[in-house]
C-alpha positions as CSV (number, residue, x, y, z in Angstrom):
1,M,150.9,77.4,66.2
2,G,150.3,81.1,67.0
3,A,147.8,79.4,69.2
4,F,150.2,77.4,71.5
5,H,150.6,80.2,74.7
6,A,151.8,79.7,78.4
7,Y,148.4,78.6,79.5
8,D,147.0,77.0,77.0
9,I,145.9,76.7,73.3
10,R,144.0,79.1,71.9
11,G,143.2,81.5,68.8
12,V,140.8,82.5,66.1
13,Y,139.4,79.5,65.0
14,G,140.2,78.7,61.6
15,V,142.9,81.4,61.6
16,D,145.4,80.4,64.2
17,F,144.0,76.6,64.5
18,D,142.0,74.1,62.7
19,K,140.5,71.0,62.6
20,D,144.1,69.8,61.7
21,V,145.7,70.4,64.8
22,A,142.8,69.6,67.3
23,Y,143.0,65.8,65.7
24,K,146.9,65.8,66.2
25,V,146.6,67.0,69.7
26,G,144.4,64.6,70.2
27,F,146.9,62.1,68.6
28,F,150.0,63.2,70.8
29,L,147.9,63.5,73.9
30,P,148.2,60.4,75.2
31,E,152.2,59.7,74.9
32,L,152.9,62.7,76.2
33,L,151.1,62.2,79.1
34,S,151.7,58.7,79.4
35,A,146.8,57.8,79.6
36,G,144.9,55.4,78.1
37,K,141.8,57.1,79.1
38,V,141.4,61.0,78.2
39,L,138.5,62.8,80.2
40,V,136.5,65.8,77.9
41,G,134.8,69.0,77.9
42,R,133.3,71.6,75.8
43,D,131.9,74.7,76.1
44,A,128.7,76.2,73.7
45,R,130.8,78.0,71.4
46,V,129.8,77.3,67.5
47,S,133.2,75.7,66.7
48,S,133.5,73.8,69.7
49,D,131.4,70.9,67.6
50,E,134.6,70.5,65.4
51,I,137.0,70.9,67.3
52,H,135.4,67.9,69.7
53,E,135.0,65.8,66.2
54,Y,138.7,66.0,65.7
55,L,140.6,65.8,69.0
56,L,138.3,62.6,69.9
57,K,139.6,61.3,66.7
58,G,142.7,61.8,67.4
59,L,143.0,60.7,70.9
60,T,141.2,57.1,69.6
61,D,143.9,57.4,66.9
62,A,146.1,57.0,68.7
63,G,144.4,54.1,70.6
64,A,143.3,56.3,74.0
65,D,139.7,55.9,75.4
66,V,137.6,58.9,75.7
67,Y,135.0,59.5,78.5
68,D,133.6,62.6,77.1
69,I,130.8,64.4,79.9
70,G,130.0,66.7,76.7
71,L,128.5,70.4,77.5
72,S,130.6,71.3,80.7
73,T,132.3,73.8,82.6
74,T,136.3,73.9,82.8
75,P,136.3,73.1,86.5
76,M,133.5,70.5,85.5
77,V,136.7,68.8,83.8
78,Y,139.2,69.7,86.7
79,F,137.2,67.9,88.8
80,G,136.4,65.1,86.7
81,T,140.4,64.4,86.3
82,A,141.4,64.7,90.3
83,N,137.9,62.9,91.1
84,Y,137.8,59.8,89.2
85,G,142.0,59.7,88.4
86,F,142.6,60.6,84.9
87,K,145.6,60.8,83.6
88,A,144.7,63.6,81.2
89,S,141.9,65.8,80.5
90,V,140.5,68.2,77.8
91,Q,138.0,70.8,78.2
92,I,137.1,72.8,74.5
93,T,136.8,76.2,75.4
94,A,138.4,79.3,75.1
95,S,137.4,80.7,77.9
96,H,136.6,84.7,78.4
97,N,137.6,85.5,74.6
98,P,135.2,86.9,72.0
99,A,132.9,83.9,69.9
100,E,135.2,83.2,67.1
101,Y,137.5,82.9,69.5
102,N,138.1,78.5,70.6
103,G,140.6,76.6,72.3
104,M,141.9,73.9,74.7
105,K,142.7,73.9,78.2
106,V,144.8,70.4,79.1
107,S,144.8,68.9,82.3
108,R,147.2,66.2,83.8
109,E,146.7,63.2,87.0
110,N,144.9,65.7,89.6
111,A,143.8,68.2,86.8
112,L,147.9,70.1,87.6
113,P,147.4,72.2,83.9
114,V,149.6,71.1,80.9
115,G,151.2,74.8,79.7
116,L,154.4,75.3,76.7
117,D,156.6,74.8,79.8
118,T,155.0,71.7,80.6
119,G,153.7,69.7,77.8
120,L,152.5,72.1,75.3
121,G,155.3,73.2,73.9
122,Q,156.7,69.7,73.2
123,I,153.2,68.9,70.9
124,R,153.7,72.6,69.1
125,D,157.0,71.1,68.4
126,W,156.0,67.7,67.1
127,I,153.0,69.1,64.6
128,E,155.6,71.5,63.7
129,Q,158.3,69.4,62.8
130,G,155.8,67.0,60.4
131,R,155.6,64.3,62.9
132,E,153.5,61.4,61.5
133,C,150.8,60.5,63.0
134,V,150.2,56.5,62.3
135,P,147.1,55.0,64.1
136,A,148.1,51.8,66.7
137,S,147.2,49.3,65.8
138,V,143.8,49.0,68.4
139,R,141.6,52.3,68.2
140,G,140.1,54.0,71.0
141,R,136.9,53.8,72.3
142,V,134.6,56.7,73.3
143,H,132.2,56.2,75.9
144,E,129.4,58.9,77.5
145,M,129.8,59.8,81.2
146,D,127.9,61.8,83.4
147,I,129.7,64.1,86.2
148,R,127.3,67.0,86.5
149,K,125.0,65.1,90.0
150,D,128.7,64.3,91.7
151,Y,129.9,67.8,90.8
152,L,126.9,69.4,91.5
153,A,126.6,67.8,94.8
154,F,130.1,68.8,95.7
155,L,129.6,72.4,95.4
156,L,126.5,72.4,97.4
157,K,127.8,71.2,100.3
158,Y,129.6,74.4,100.5
159,K,126.0,76.3,100.3
160,G,125.2,78.9,102.8
161,D,121.8,80.9,104.1
162,W,121.1,83.2,101.7
163,S,117.7,83.4,102.5
164,G,118.3,87.2,103.4
165,L,120.2,88.3,100.7
166,K,119.5,89.7,97.1
167,I,121.6,88.5,94.6
168,A,121.7,90.1,91.1
169,M,123.8,87.4,88.5
170,D,124.8,87.7,85.3
171,V,125.6,84.5,83.8
172,S,127.4,85.6,80.2
173,N,125.3,83.7,77.9
174,G,128.0,81.0,79.9
175,M,128.7,77.4,80.9
176,A,127.8,78.3,84.0
177,S,124.0,78.7,82.5
178,L,124.2,74.3,83.5
179,F,124.7,74.8,86.7
180,V,123.0,78.4,88.8
181,R,119.3,77.7,89.0
182,D,120.7,74.5,90.8
183,I,123.0,75.9,93.5
184,F,121.6,79.6,93.7
185,G,117.5,79.1,93.0
186,D,115.0,80.6,91.4
187,T,115.4,83.4,94.1
188,P,118.5,86.1,92.4
189,S,117.7,88.2,89.1
190,Y,119.5,86.8,86.5
191,I,120.3,88.6,83.3
192,Y,122.3,86.5,80.3
193,E,121.3,82.7,81.8
194,E,120.8,81.0,78.0
195,M,123.9,79.8,76.9
196,D,124.9,80.5,73.9
197,G,128.5,80.7,72.1
198,R,128.0,83.6,70.4
199,F,127.4,85.8,72.9
200,P,125.0,88.2,71.8
201,N,124.8,90.3,74.9
202,H,128.6,91.1,75.7
203,E,132.0,89.0,75.4
204,P,132.0,87.0,78.0
205,N,134.9,88.7,80.0
206,P,134.7,90.7,83.4
207,L,137.8,92.4,83.6
208,V,136.7,94.9,80.7
209,Q,134.1,96.7,82.7
210,K,131.4,97.5,78.9
211,N,131.0,94.1,79.9
212,V,129.8,94.1,83.6
213,E,127.3,98.0,82.8
214,D,124.2,96.1,82.5
215,L,125.4,93.7,86.1
216,K,125.5,97.5,87.5
217,K,122.4,98.9,86.1
218,L,120.9,95.4,87.5
219,V,122.4,95.7,90.8
220,V,121.0,99.8,91.4
221,A,117.5,98.7,89.9
222,T,116.7,95.4,92.1
223,G,118.2,97.0,95.0
224,S,120.2,94.1,95.4
225,D,123.3,93.4,98.1
226,I,126.2,92.0,95.1
227,G,126.4,90.9,91.4
228,V,128.3,87.8,90.3
229,I,129.0,88.0,86.7
230,F,130.8,84.9,85.2
231,D,133.3,84.5,83.1
232,G,132.7,82.0,79.7
233,D,133.7,79.2,80.9
234,A,133.1,79.4,84.6
235,D,136.2,79.7,85.5
236,R,136.7,83.3,86.5
237,V,134.0,85.0,88.5
238,M,133.7,88.5,89.8
239,F,131.3,91.1,91.5
240,V,129.7,94.6,92.0
241,D,128.6,95.6,95.4
242,E,125.8,96.8,96.5
243,N,126.3,100.8,94.5
244,G,126.7,99.3,91.7
245,R,130.7,99.5,91.9
246,F,132.5,97.1,90.3
247,V,134.9,94.7,93.3
248,S,138.9,94.0,92.4
249,P,139.2,90.7,92.6
250,D,142.3,90.2,94.1
251,L,140.3,92.2,96.8
252,M,138.1,89.2,96.6
253,I,141.3,87.1,98.3
254,A,141.0,89.0,101.5
255,V,137.0,88.3,101.7
256,L,137.8,84.9,101.1
257,G,140.0,84.8,104.5
258,H,136.5,85.5,106.4
259,Y,135.4,81.4,105.3
260,F,139.1,79.6,105.8
261,L,140.7,81.7,107.9
262,E,138.5,82.7,110.7
263,E,134.9,80.3,110.7
264,R,137.1,77.0,109.4
265,G,140.1,78.6,111.9
266,E,142.4,77.4,108.9
267,S,146.1,79.0,109.1
268,G,148.7,78.7,106.5
269,Y,150.1,79.9,102.8
270,V,147.4,81.7,101.0
271,H,148.4,82.5,97.0
272,Q,148.1,86.0,94.9
273,D,149.2,87.0,92.2
274,I,152.3,89.6,91.1
275,R,149.4,92.0,90.2
276,S,147.7,91.9,93.9
277,S,147.1,94.5,96.1
278,K,149.1,94.9,99.2
279,A,146.4,95.3,101.0
280,V,144.8,91.6,100.4
281,G,147.9,90.3,102.6
282,E,147.5,93.1,104.9
283,Y,143.9,92.3,105.7
284,L,144.6,88.3,106.0
285,A,147.8,88.8,108.3
286,P,145.9,89.3,112.0
287,M,143.9,86.1,111.1
288,G,146.6,83.8,110.0
289,G,147.3,84.2,106.5
290,V,150.4,84.2,105.2
291,M,150.7,85.2,101.7
292,N,152.6,83.4,98.9
293,T,153.4,85.7,95.9
294,W,153.7,84.0,92.3
295,R,153.6,84.4,88.3
296,V,150.1,85.4,86.6
297,G,148.4,82.4,85.5
298,R,146.8,78.8,86.1
299,A,149.7,76.8,84.3
300,Y,151.5,78.3,87.9
301,A,149.1,79.1,90.1
302,A,147.6,75.4,90.8
303,H,151.1,74.4,90.5
304,K,152.6,76.5,93.3
305,L,149.3,76.9,96.2
306,R,149.4,72.9,95.6
307,E,153.3,73.4,96.0
308,I,153.2,75.2,99.1
309,N,149.7,73.4,100.0
310,G,148.4,76.4,100.2
311,V,144.8,77.2,101.8
312,F,143.1,78.7,99.0
313,G,144.4,81.6,96.6
314,G,143.4,84.3,93.3
315,E,144.3,86.2,91.2
316,L,143.5,89.9,90.1
317,A,141.7,88.1,86.9
318,G,138.8,86.7,89.3
319,H,140.8,82.9,89.6
320,Y,139.9,81.6,93.0
321,Y,142.4,78.6,93.8
322,F,141.4,76.0,96.8
323,R,142.5,73.5,98.2
324,D,139.4,72.1,98.6
325,F,139.2,71.9,94.7
326,F,141.7,69.7,93.9
327,Y,144.0,73.0,94.4
328,S,142.2,74.2,91.3
329,D,139.9,77.2,90.6
330,S,136.0,77.4,90.3
331,G,134.2,80.1,89.6
332,L,131.1,78.4,90.9
333,L,132.7,77.6,94.2
334,A,134.5,80.8,94.7
335,A,130.8,82.4,94.6
336,I,129.2,80.3,96.6
337,L,132.1,81.4,99.4
338,I,131.9,84.6,98.6
339,L,128.2,85.1,99.0
340,N,128.4,83.0,102.1
341,V,130.8,85.5,104.0
342,V,128.6,88.4,102.4
343,A,125.2,86.9,103.7
344,K,127.1,86.4,107.1
345,M,128.2,90.5,107.6
346,K,124.9,91.5,106.4
347,T,123.0,89.7,109.3
348,R,126.1,92.1,111.3
349,G,124.9,95.1,110.0
350,I,127.9,94.9,107.1
351,S,128.0,95.8,103.2
352,L,130.1,94.5,100.8
353,S,131.0,98.1,99.9
354,Q,132.4,98.6,103.9
355,L,133.4,95.2,104.4
356,I,135.3,96.0,101.1
357,G,136.5,99.4,102.6
358,K,138.1,97.7,105.3
359,I,140.4,95.9,103.1
360,E,141.2,98.7,100.4
361,K,143.9,100.6,101.6
362,Y,145.7,102.3,99.0
363,H,144.9,103.6,95.0
364,N,145.5,101.8,92.5
365,S,146.6,102.7,88.9
366,G,144.8,99.2,87.7
367,E,146.8,97.4,84.4
368,I,148.6,100.3,81.7
369,N,148.9,98.6,78.7
370,F,152.0,99.5,76.7
371,R,152.7,99.0,73.0
372,V,156.1,98.0,73.0
373,E,159.3,96.2,70.9
374,D,161.5,96.3,73.0
375,K,159.5,94.9,76.4
376,K,163.1,94.0,78.4
377,G,164.9,97.0,77.5
378,A,161.8,99.0,78.7
379,M,160.2,96.8,82.3
380,D,164.5,97.3,83.1
381,A,164.8,100.9,82.9
382,V,161.8,102.0,84.8
383,R,163.4,99.3,87.7
384,D,166.5,101.0,87.4
385,Y,164.5,104.5,87.3
386,F,162.9,104.3,90.5
387,V,165.9,101.8,92.3
388,E,168.3,104.8,91.6
389,Q,165.6,107.0,93.1
390,E,164.3,105.4,96.5
391,K,165.4,102.6,98.2
392,P,163.1,99.3,98.2
393,V,161.4,96.9,100.7
394,A,160.9,94.1,98.7
395,Y,162.0,93.4,94.9
396,M,160.7,89.9,93.7
397,D,162.1,89.3,89.6
398,F,159.6,86.5,88.2
399,D,157.0,87.5,85.8
400,G,158.9,90.6,85.0
401,Y,159.1,93.1,88.4
402,R,157.4,94.2,91.6
403,V,159.4,96.6,93.2
404,E,157.9,97.7,96.8
405,F,158.5,100.8,98.4
406,S,157.3,102.3,101.7
407,D,154.8,104.1,100.6
408,W,153.8,102.6,96.7
409,W,154.8,99.5,94.7
410,F,154.5,98.8,91.1
411,N,154.4,95.6,88.7
412,I,156.3,95.6,85.4
413,R,155.5,92.6,82.9
414,P,155.2,91.2,79.8
415,S,152.0,90.0,78.5
416,N,152.7,86.1,77.5
417,T,149.9,86.4,74.5
418,E,149.9,89.9,73.4
419,P,153.2,93.0,71.9
420,Y,152.7,94.7,75.5
421,L,153.9,95.3,78.4
422,R,151.8,95.7,81.3
423,F,151.9,98.4,84.5
424,L,150.4,98.1,87.5
425,C,150.9,100.7,91.0
426,E,149.2,100.7,93.8
427,A,150.3,104.3,96.3
428,T,149.3,105.6,99.7
429,S,147.8,108.7,97.7
430,L,146.1,109.9,94.7
431,D,148.8,112.5,94.2
432,L,151.3,110.2,94.3
433,L,149.5,107.3,92.6
434,E,149.4,110.4,89.2
435,E,153.7,111.3,89.8
436,K,154.2,107.5,90.0
437,V,152.4,106.8,86.3
438,A,153.2,109.9,84.4
439,Q,157.0,109.1,85.2
440,V,156.3,105.5,84.1
441,R,155.0,107.2,81.5
442,R,158.0,109.3,80.2
443,I,160.1,106.7,80.5
444,I,158.2,104.4,78.5
445,E,157.4,107.2,75.6
446,T,160.3,108.7,75.3
447,Q,162.8,106.0,75.4
448,F,161.2,103.1,74.0
449,G,158.0,104.7,72.2
450,G,155.6,102.9,74.1
451,R,152.0,103.5,73.0
């Protein structure tokens, strides 16, 4: 059952899970969520058709009716779940992972995510315990459902005037290809626009910089004002400035403040994950944004944004969440809103790099991964060392530790899906940043054999 993770079900298909697991997930899901109707979408991966077949067989054997929307982005499934009042939905996808991976993202009523702690763990236990799947006396039926028109109409409500903007776009051969021409038109310079679940050009993960290289080159070659790149299932989006420089996704939370807080005049909570730059909150505070920091991942972020009734939020991984979108994340909606801001800034003579320059105040290490057996011991050792040396001005102990000092801060946390300890820090100077990173390396490598 190695495919059951904190946020979703995901792994190498045929190794970490198979069609039998897909069937059982389908069979047990209606009982778990008390759902007589289940919305289902899928991405274009080679294995998605087989997973789809067995998932639907499980759902209908359990007596549930399936409303099948076919090929879809993950946010399109969220939209369908909340907009039409479904109590359960499944998107078949492995998001940004390589082609040999696949999985399932499960949502409940109002498009709230179902994670390991909120239901997936129960399904995993039922499967591991060998619980029998006895078909219902009346099998469910499969209904084809077309929600594309309604979802596109929802997105287009937010589209601004981009006539003065030159856009370069990498669709990553992913599911955003269903909508990019309808939303962004024919004027952007597109690459890898064809939907292809084998991902022949690069893996659909924009956080890995080698996957963004072609977009960076395209931006410079075409003289574009901004580059846009989606991941495989279009729940994430990332950006490149006019100089071909990748923009850290957490800084785009601050950019979105110009739309929600400045243009629309809203105020209130803005969500960020525990790894986000301190600069984001400092930039948004004068606009009326109050930062709320919480755990990494949609399974936590979407629940938290709803709980605090936050205006919007985002994560370092390129997820952006919106109260307007059922407190869920959408790469396409985020791209639309950020293009609106960048277009307006251009009319004032401000480029994307200049805007980011006003936000970005700190030197950032990026995430550094250490392979460590004793994750908790290493985390505690790093925390204790610096807390004893300096006086913290802020301390958070969920999802690892975030400890802030007057001129630097760090987050150290265990990976939910890999055997790594992840470390990230920011400092007011490059020298200070390098000093702190070196100290952390010394602690983890000498005391815990990290590498």
